[in-house]
Each structure stands twice: as C-alpha cells, then as structure tokens.
N, C-alpha and C positions, 0 to 999 in steps of 0.2 A: 504494500500500500504506500502511496506517495506521502510525503511529509505534509502536504496540504490537507489530505484526508485525515491524518492523525490529529493535526491541529484542530480541524473541524470537530472531530469526535471528542477531543479533550475539552474544547470550549463548550460544546453542547452538554457534556457531562457536568461541567462546572455550573452552567446555567440551571440545569435540572436540579442539581444538589442545592444550590442557593434557594431556588424556588421551593423545594421540599422543606428546607429549614424554615423559611418564612411562613409556609402554610402550617407547620407544626407550632410555631409561635402564635399564629392566629388561633389555632385550636385551643391552646393553653389559655390565651386571653379570654376567649369566649367561655371557657369553663369557669374562669374566675368571675366573669360578669354574671353568669347564670347563678353562681352561688350567692353573689351579692344581691341579685334581684330576688332570689328566694327569701333572703333576710328582709329585704325592703317590703316585699309583699306580706310577709308575716307581721312586720311592724305596722303596716297600713291596716291590716285586719284587726290588730289589737286596738289601734286608735279608733277605727270605725266602730268597734264593739263598745269601747268606753264612752264614745260620744253619741250613742244612739239617741233617738228621740224619746220623748216621754210616751209611755204606753197609752193606749186608748182607754185603759181602765180608769184613768183619772179624769173622767168626764165632768165631775163636779168642779175640779180645778179649772178645766177648760171653760166651763160655763161661767165661773166667777170672773175669769179674765177676759171674757168676750167684750165688755165695755172698753177695756184698755186696748184691745186689739182694734176695735172699731175706731177709737180715737187716733191710734197710731196710723191707721190707713188714711185718715183725713189730713194728716200732717204732710 
C-alpha cells in the first residue's frame, strides 16, 4: 500500500477515535444531567405537595371569606 493510503487510514482512525471519545463524554454528561433532573423533579414534587391548596372540606372558611374575595376582585 502506498504511503498516501496509510496516511489516509491513520488520519481516518484518529478522527474516528476522537469522535468516539467525544461521544463517550457526551454520554457521561447526559447521565449526570439525568441524575440531577431526577433530584430536581423530586424537589419540585415535594414543594408542590407542601404548597397544595386548601381542601374543599373547608367550605365554611371559604364562605366566610367570600366578602373579602369579592372586595379584592373590585380593586
């Protein structure tokens, strides 16, 4: 095989190796992002649970606050 063919094979192998390493780095970064997003989703679920609305069982409180709500809507 001529020297130009060997040079082409070596350059192609280097390009493929560098691309493979870059893709492996992307895979590891995406795994880290997935782990972080799982923690964020868990935190958001906790916040949503702790800040949930008042249950409908408190109809007497809602009825008592109706004049206040009506006044606030007019402002």
